[in-house]
N, CA, C and O atoms as a GROMACS GRO file, in nm:
protein
  308
    1MET      N    1  -1.386   0.453   2.232
    1MET     CA    2  -1.408   0.558   2.135
    1MET      C    3  -1.275   0.614   2.084
    1MET      O    4  -1.260   0.646   1.966
    2LYS      N    5  -1.178   0.626   2.176
    2LYS     CA    6  -1.049   0.680   2.137
    2LYS      C    7  -0.978   0.587   2.038
    2LYS      O    8  -0.915   0.634   1.943
    3SER      N    9  -0.988   0.457   2.061
    3SER     CA   10  -0.920   0.364   1.972
    3SER      C   11  -0.983   0.364   1.832
    3SER      O   12  -0.915   0.339   1.733
    4ARG      N   13  -1.114   0.392   1.825
    4ARG     CA   14  -1.179   0.397   1.695
    4ARG      C   15  -1.121   0.512   1.611
    4ARG      O   16  -1.101   0.498   1.491
    5TRP      N   17  -1.095   0.627   1.676
    5TRP     CA   18  -1.037   0.741   1.604
    5TRP      C   19  -0.894   0.711   1.561
    5TRP      O   20  -0.850   0.754   1.454
    6LEU      N   21  -0.821   0.637   1.644
    6LEU     CA   22  -0.685   0.599   1.605
    6LEU      C   23  -0.685   0.504   1.486
    6LEU      O   24  -0.604   0.516   1.395
    7PHE      N   25  -0.779   0.408   1.488
    7PHE     CA   26  -0.791   0.317   1.374
    7PHE      C   27  -0.833   0.393   1.248
    7PHE      O   28  -0.787   0.362   1.138
    8LEU      N   29  -0.920   0.491   1.263
    8LEU     CA   30  -0.962   0.571   1.148
    8LEU      C   31  -0.846   0.652   1.092
    8LEU      O   32  -0.828   0.659   0.970
    9LEU      N   33  -0.766   0.712   1.180
    9LEU     CA   34  -0.649   0.786   1.135
    9LEU      C   35  -0.548   0.694   1.067
    9LEU      O   36  -0.491   0.729   0.964
   10LEU      N   37  -0.528   0.577   1.125
   10LEU     CA   38  -0.438   0.479   1.066
   10LEU      C   39  -0.489   0.433   0.929
   10LEU      O   40  -0.411   0.415   0.836
   11PHE      N   41  -0.620   0.414   0.918
   11PHE     CA   42  -0.677   0.373   0.790
   11PHE      C   43  -0.658   0.481   0.684
   11PHE      O   44  -0.620   0.450   0.570
   12VAL      N   45  -0.682   0.606   0.718
   12VAL     CA   46  -0.667   0.715   0.621
   12VAL      C   47  -0.522   0.727   0.575
   12VAL      O   48  -0.496   0.743   0.456
   13ILE      N   49  -0.429   0.719   0.669
   13ILE     CA   50  -0.287   0.729   0.633
   13ILE      C   51  -0.244   0.611   0.546
   13ILE      O   52  -0.176   0.630   0.446
   14SER      N   53  -0.284   0.489   0.584
   14SER     CA   54  -0.244   0.372   0.506
   14SER      C   55  -0.311   0.370   0.368
   14SER      O   56  -0.251   0.325   0.271
   15PHE      N   57  -0.436   0.418   0.361
   15PHE     CA   58  -0.504   0.421   0.232
   15PHE      C   59  -0.438   0.523   0.138
   15PHE      O   60  -0.421   0.496   0.020
   16CYS      N   61  -0.401   0.639   0.192
   16CYS     CA   62  -0.331   0.739   0.110
   16CYS      C   63  -0.195   0.686   0.064
   16CYS      O   64  -0.155   0.707  -0.050
   17SER      N   65  -0.125   0.617   0.153
   17SER     CA   66   0.004   0.557   0.116
   17SER      C   67  -0.014   0.451   0.008
   17SER      O   68   0.068   0.441  -0.083
   18LEU      N   69  -0.119   0.373   0.017
   18LEU     CA   70  -0.146   0.272  -0.084
   18LEU      C   71  -0.176   0.337  -0.219
   18LEU      O   72  -0.127   0.291  -0.322
   19LEU      N   73  -0.256   0.442  -0.219
   19LEU     CA   74  -0.287   0.511  -0.345
   19LEU      C   75  -0.162   0.572  -0.408
   19LEU      O   76  -0.144   0.565  -0.530
   20ILE      N   77  -0.077   0.633  -0.327
   20ILE     CA   78   0.047   0.691  -0.379
   20ILE      C   79   0.136   0.582  -0.436
   20ILE      O   80   0.192   0.598  -0.544
   21SER      N   81   0.150   0.471  -0.365
   21SER     CA   82   0.234   0.361  -0.412
   21SER      C   83   0.180   0.300  -0.541
   21SER      O   84   0.257   0.264  -0.630
   22LEU      N   85   0.048   0.287  -0.550
   22LEU     CA   86  -0.012   0.233  -0.674
   22LEU      C   87   0.011   0.327  -0.792
   22LEU      O   88   0.038   0.282  -0.903
   23ALA      N   89   0.000   0.458  -0.768
   23ALA     CA   90   0.023   0.554  -0.875
   23ALA      C   91   0.169   0.551  -0.921
   23ALA      O   92   0.196   0.555  -1.041
   24LEU      N   93   0.262   0.542  -0.827
   24LEU     CA   94   0.403   0.534  -0.864
   24LEU      C   95   0.434   0.404  -0.937
   24LEU      O   96   0.512   0.403  -1.032
   25PHE      N   97   0.373   0.295  -0.894
   25PHE     CA   98   0.393   0.166  -0.959
   25PHE      C   99   0.337   0.168  -1.101
   25PHE      O  100   0.398   0.114  -1.193
   26TRP      N  101   0.222   0.231  -1.117
   26TRP     CA  102   0.160   0.244  -1.250
   26TRP      C  103   0.250   0.328  -1.343
   26TRP      O  104   0.273   0.289  -1.458
   27ASN      N  105   0.300   0.440  -1.294
   27ASN     CA  106   0.388   0.526  -1.374
   27ASN      C  107   0.519   0.454  -1.409
   27ASN      O  108   0.574   0.475  -1.517
   28GLN      N  109   0.568   0.372  -1.318
   28GLN     CA  110   0.688   0.294  -1.346
   28GLN      C  111   0.662   0.196  -1.460
   28GLN      O  112   0.748   0.176  -1.546
   29GLY      N  113   0.546   0.134  -1.461
   29GLY     CA  114   0.511   0.043  -1.570
   29GLY      C  115   0.497   0.115  -1.702
   29GLY      O  116   0.539   0.063  -1.806
   30ILE      N  117   0.439   0.234  -1.702
   30ILE     CA  118   0.427   0.313  -1.825
   30ILE      C  119   0.565   0.352  -1.877
   30ILE      O  120   0.591   0.344  -1.997
   31PHE      N  121   0.654   0.394  -1.784
   31PHE     CA  122   0.791   0.429  -1.824
   31PHE      C  123   0.862   0.308  -1.885
   31PHE      O  124   0.926   0.320  -1.989
   32ALA      N  125   0.850   0.193  -1.820
   32ALA     CA  126   0.917   0.073  -1.871
   32ALA      C  127   0.863   0.034  -2.008
   32ALA      O  128   0.938  -0.012  -2.093
   33ASP      N  129   0.733   0.053  -2.029
   33ASP     CA  130   0.674   0.020  -2.157
   33ASP      C  131   0.715   0.119  -2.266
   33ASP      O  132   0.745   0.078  -2.378
   34ASP      N  133   0.717   0.246  -2.233
   34ASP     CA  134   0.752   0.349  -2.332
   34ASP      C  135   0.897   0.338  -2.379
   34ASP      O  136   0.925   0.358  -2.497
   35TYR      N  137   0.988   0.306  -2.289
   35TYR     CA  138   1.130   0.298  -2.324
   35TYR      C  139   1.176   0.155  -2.349
   35TYR      O  140   1.297   0.129  -2.355
   36ASN      N  141   1.082   0.062  -2.363
   36ASN     CA  142   1.110  -0.077  -2.395
   36ASN      C  143   1.210  -0.139  -2.295
   36ASN      O  144   1.307  -0.203  -2.334
   37LEU      N  145   1.182  -0.117  -2.166
   37LEU     CA  146   1.264  -0.173  -2.060
   37LEU      C  147   1.183  -0.273  -1.981
   37LEU      O  148   1.061  -0.283  -1.997
   38SER      N  149   1.250  -0.348  -1.897
   38SER     CA  150   1.179  -0.441  -1.809
   38SER      C  151   1.159  -0.374  -1.674
   38SER      O  152   1.238  -0.288  -1.634
   39PRO      N  153   1.054  -0.412  -1.602
   39PRO     CA  154   1.035  -0.355  -1.468
   39PRO      C  155   1.151  -0.387  -1.374
   39PRO      O  156   1.182  -0.307  -1.285
   40GLU      N  157   1.215  -0.500  -1.392
   40GLU     CA  158   1.330  -0.534  -1.309
   40GLU      C  159   1.445  -0.438  -1.332
   40GLU      O  160   1.517  -0.402  -1.238
   41LEU      N  161   1.464  -0.396  -1.455
   41LEU     CA  162   1.570  -0.301  -1.486
   41LEU      C  163   1.540  -0.164  -1.427
   41LEU      O  164   1.630  -0.095  -1.379
   42VAL      N  165   1.414  -0.125  -1.430
   42VAL     CA  166   1.375   0.004  -1.374
   42VAL      C  167   1.388   0.003  -1.222
   42VAL      O  168   1.430   0.103  -1.163
   43CYS      N  169   1.353  -0.108  -1.158
   43CYS     CA  170   1.359  -0.117  -1.011
   43CYS      C  171   1.501  -0.137  -0.959
   43CYS      O  172   1.529  -0.107  -0.843
   44GLY      N  173   1.588  -0.186  -1.042
   44GLY     CA  174   1.725  -0.210  -0.997
   44GLY      C  175   1.755  -0.356  -0.973
   44GLY      O  176   1.855  -0.390  -0.909
   45GLY      N  177   1.671  -0.444  -1.023
   45GLY     CA  178   1.694  -0.587  -1.009
   45GLY      C  179   1.569  -0.661  -0.964
   45GLY      O  180   1.469  -0.600  -0.925
   46GLY      N  181   1.578  -0.792  -0.971
   46GLY     CA  182   1.464  -0.875  -0.935
   46GLY      C  183   1.427  -0.866  -0.789
   46GLY      O  184   1.309  -0.874  -0.753
   47PHE      N  185   1.528  -0.851  -0.703
   47PHE     CA  186   1.501  -0.841  -0.560
   47PHE      C  187   1.418  -0.716  -0.529
   47PHE      O  188   1.320  -0.723  -0.455
   48TRP      N  189   1.457  -0.602  -0.585
   48TRP     CA  190   1.386  -0.478  -0.557
   48TRP      C  191   1.250  -0.474  -0.626
   48TRP      O  192   1.159  -0.407  -0.577
   49ASN      N  193   1.237  -0.543  -0.736
   49ASN     CA  194   1.105  -0.556  -0.797
   49ASN      C  195   1.013  -0.635  -0.705
   49ASN      O  196   0.896  -0.600  -0.688
   50GLY      N  197   1.064  -0.741  -0.646
   50GLY     CA  198   0.986  -0.819  -0.550
   50GLY      C  199   0.951  -0.738  -0.426
   50GLY      O  200   0.841  -0.750  -0.372
   51MET      N  201   1.046  -0.656  -0.379
   51MET     CA  202   1.020  -0.571  -0.263
   51MET      C  203   0.912  -0.467  -0.293
   51MET      O  204   0.835  -0.429  -0.205
   52ASP      N  205   0.908  -0.421  -0.418
   52ASP     CA  206   0.805  -0.325  -0.459
   52ASP      C  207   0.666  -0.390  -0.452
   52ASP      O  208   0.571  -0.328  -0.405
   53TRP      N  209   0.656  -0.512  -0.499
   53TRP     CA  210   0.529  -0.586  -0.490
   53TRP      C  211   0.494  -0.615  -0.345
   53TRP      O  212   0.378  -0.605  -0.306
   54LEU      N  213   0.592  -0.650  -0.265
   54LEU     CA  214   0.568  -0.681  -0.125
   54LEU      C  215   0.519  -0.557  -0.049
   54LEU      O  216   0.434  -0.568   0.039
   55ARG      N  217   0.573  -0.440  -0.084
   55ARG     CA  218   0.526  -0.316  -0.022
   55ARG      C  219   0.378  -0.293  -0.052
   55ARG      O  220   0.302  -0.252   0.036
   56LEU      N  221   0.337  -0.319  -0.175
   56LEU     CA  222   0.196  -0.303  -0.211
   56LEU      C  223   0.108  -0.401  -0.134
   56LEU      O  224  -0.001  -0.364  -0.090
   57VAL      N  225   0.154  -0.523  -0.118
   57VAL     CA  226   0.077  -0.623  -0.043
   57VAL      C  227   0.065  -0.582   0.103
   57VAL      O  228  -0.043  -0.591   0.162
   58PHE      N  229   0.175  -0.537   0.164
   58PHE     CA  230   0.171  -0.496   0.304
   58PHE      C  231   0.081  -0.375   0.325
   58PHE      O  232   0.007  -0.370   0.423
   59LEU      N  233   0.085  -0.279   0.235
   59LEU     CA  234  -0.002  -0.163   0.248
   59LEU      C  235  -0.149  -0.202   0.232
   59LEU      O  236  -0.235  -0.147   0.300
   60PHE      N  237  -0.176  -0.296   0.143
   60PHE     CA  238  -0.313  -0.344   0.127
   60PHE      C  239  -0.362  -0.414   0.254
   60PHE      O  240  -0.475  -0.392   0.298
   61LEU      N  241  -0.276  -0.499   0.312
   61LEU     CA  242  -0.314  -0.568   0.435
   61LEU      C  243  -0.332  -0.469   0.551
   61LEU      O  244  -0.421  -0.487   0.634
   62LEU      N  245  -0.248  -0.367   0.556
   62LEU     CA  246  -0.263  -0.265   0.659
   62LEU      C  247  -0.395  -0.190   0.643
   62LEU      O  248  -0.460  -0.159   0.742
   63CYS      N  249  -0.434  -0.162   0.519
   63CYS     CA  250  -0.564  -0.098   0.495
   63CYS      C  251  -0.678  -0.188   0.540
   63CYS      O  252  -0.774  -0.140   0.601
   64LEU      N  253  -0.670  -0.315   0.510
   64LEU     CA  254  -0.775  -0.408   0.550
   64LEU      C  255  -0.786  -0.418   0.702
   64LEU      O  256  -0.896  -0.412   0.757
   65LEU      N  257  -0.674  -0.434   0.768
   65LEU     CA  258  -0.676  -0.450   0.914
   65LEU      C  259  -0.720  -0.323   0.985
   65LEU      O  260  -0.797  -0.329   1.081
   66SER      N  261  -0.673  -0.209   0.939
   66SER     CA  262  -0.714  -0.084   1.004
   66SER      C  263  -0.859  -0.051   0.972
   66SER      O  264  -0.929   0.006   1.056
   67GLY      N  265  -0.905  -0.086   0.853
   67GLY     CA  266  -1.046  -0.067   0.820
   67GLY      C  267  -1.135  -0.156   0.903
   67GLY      O  268  -1.243  -0.115   0.944
   68ASP      N  269  -1.091  -0.278   0.927
   68ASP     CA  270  -1.167  -0.369   1.013
   68ASP      C  271  -1.171  -0.317   1.156
   68ASP      O  272  -1.275  -0.326   1.222
   69GLY      N  273  -1.061  -0.263   1.204
   69GLY     CA  274  -1.058  -0.207   1.338
   69GLY      C  275  -1.146  -0.084   1.351
   69GLY      O  276  -1.195  -0.054   1.460
   70THR      N  277  -1.166  -0.013   1.241
   70THR     CA  278  -1.249   0.107   1.244
   70THR      C  279  -1.397   0.072   1.250
   70THR      O  280  -1.472   0.135   1.324
   71VAL      N  281  -1.440  -0.027   1.173
   71VAL     CA  282  -1.583  -0.056   1.164
   71VAL      C  283  -1.631  -0.162   1.263
   71VAL      O  284  -1.751  -0.175   1.285
   72SER      N  285  -1.540  -0.238   1.322
   72SER     CA  286  -1.584  -0.342   1.414
   72SER      C  287  -1.626  -0.280   1.547
   72SER      O  288  -1.572  -0.178   1.591
   73LYS      N  289  -1.724  -0.344   1.610
   73LYS     CA  290  -1.774  -0.295   1.739
   73LYS      C  291  -1.725  -0.390   1.847
   73LYS      O  292  -1.767  -0.506   1.855
   74ARG      N  293  -1.637  -0.338   1.929
   74ARG     CA  294  -1.583  -0.416   2.040
   74ARG      C  295  -1.630  -0.355   2.171
   74ARG      O  296  -1.645  -0.233   2.182
   75LYS      N  297  -1.651  -0.440   2.266
   75LYS     CA  298  -1.690  -0.391   2.399
   75LYS      C  299  -1.562  -0.374   2.483
   75LYS      O  300  -1.478  -0.463   2.490
   76ASN      N  301  -1.552  -0.260   2.544
   76ASN     CA  302  -1.439  -0.234   2.634
   76ASN      C  303  -1.484  -0.264   2.777
   76ASN      O  304  -1.578  -0.202   2.828
   77TYR      N  305  -1.417  -0.359   2.841
   77TYR     CA  306  -1.453  -0.395   2.978
   77TYR      C  307  -1.360  -0.326   3.074
   77TYR      O  308  -1.373  -0.343   3.195
   0.00000   0.00000   0.00000
């Protein structure tokens, strides 16, 4: 029971982090479009643009794994 609450807390934190990152990524795209810039220029280069995408992927995977840990029923022996 205790681990289920930890997975739930982890899920809530990771989901909020994912939403914040998506909102910032969306605003970055709007800024780049409004000022006729490229996302690579706004991020500081191609490497950091890739790291931005990788952060979104990792947060999404963390949400999936923690959500699975929250809803799965495991027997504790």
